[in-house]
C-alpha positions in Angstrom: -74.3 52.5 33.6 -73.8 52.7 37.3 -73.6 48.9 37.6 -70.7 48.8 35.2 -68.8 51.4 37.2 -69.5 49.5 40.4 -68.2 46.2 38.9 -65.1 48.0 37.5 -64.5 49.6 40.9 -64.8 46.2 42.7 -62.6 44.5 40.2 -59.9 47.2 40.4 -60.1 47.2 44.2 -59.7 43.4 44.3 -56.7 43.5 42.0 -55.0 46.1 44.1 -55.7 44.2 47.2 -54.2 41.0 45.7 -51.2 42.9 44.5 -50.6 44.3 48.0 -51.1 40.8 49.4 -48.4 39.4 47.1 -46.0 42.2 48.0 -46.5 41.5 51.7 -45.8 37.8 51.2 -42.7 38.5 49.2 -41.5 41.0 51.9 -42.3 38.4 54.6 -40.4 35.8 52.6 -37.4 38.1 52.2 -37.3 39.2 55.8 -38.1 36.0 57.6 -37.7 32.9 55.3 -34.9 33.6 52.8 -32.1 33.4 55.5 -32.6 29.6 55.5 -34.7 28.9 52.4 -32.8 31.3 50.1 -34.3 34.2 48.2 -35.3 31.9 45.3 -36.6 29.0 47.6 -33.8 26.5 46.6 -32.5 26.2 50.2 -29.0 26.9 48.9 -27.8 28.8 52.0 -25.4 27.9 54.8 -28.4 27.1 57.1 -30.4 25.5 54.3 -27.6 23.1 53.5 -27.1 22.3 57.2 -30.8 21.6 57.7 -31.1 19.9 54.3 -34.0 22.2 53.4 -35.9 21.2 50.3 -35.8 23.0 47.0 -39.2 24.7 46.6 -38.6 25.3 43.0 -38.8 21.6 42.4 -42.2 20.4 41.2 -41.8 17.1 43.1 -41.2 18.9 46.3 -44.2 21.2 45.7 -46.4 18.1 45.1 -45.1 16.6 48.3 -47.0 18.9 50.7 -50.4 20.4 51.0 -51.2 24.0 51.5 -52.8 23.1 54.9 -49.5 21.4 56.0 -47.5 24.4 54.9 -49.8 26.8 56.8 -49.5 24.6 59.9 -45.7 24.6 59.6 -45.6 28.4 59.4 -47.9 28.9 62.4 -46.8 26.0 64.6 -43.2 25.3 63.4 -41.7 21.9 62.5 -40.1 19.4 64.8 -38.1 16.3 63.8 -39.0 12.8 64.9 -37.0 13.2 68.1 -38.9 16.4 69.0 -36.1 18.8 68.1 -37.2 22.1 66.5 -36.3 22.2 62.8 -38.2 25.4 62.1 -39.6 27.8 64.6 -43.1 29.2 64.0 -43.2 32.5 62.2 -44.1 34.8 65.1 -47.0 37.2 64.6 -48.1 35.7 61.3 -51.9 35.8 60.8 -53.8 33.0 59.1 -54.3 35.2 56.1 -50.6 36.1 55.9 -49.7 32.4 56.2 -52.0 31.6 53.3 -50.4 34.4 51.3 -46.9 33.1 52.1 -47.9 29.6 50.9 -49.2 31.0 47.7 -45.9 32.8 47.3 -44.0 29.6 47.9 -46.2 27.8 45.3 -45.2 30.5 42.8 -41.5 29.6 43.3 -42.2 26.2 41.6 -43.3 27.8 38.4 
């Protein structure tokens, strides 16, 4: 009987942790990414149009990058071929937060 309660407690704790993780990623997206990428990830903002940001709701765009490349972009930023900064790194973002943000972006394509 105790084993069932332990399994239930672990499952509930994991679900709550994941729910909090998703909320944190959405908050990070809203506060730090939506200005350029748009709240829905379509890149349909003044800055998004200027930088020709891709539409993350498009399955072809989603298929065009790996999670690892997206995490690297978040942590290191993106430069164009000439070396100019296209996207600054997201300051203070941990590896775990970057992974959560990528998972959030992946959800925009569904």
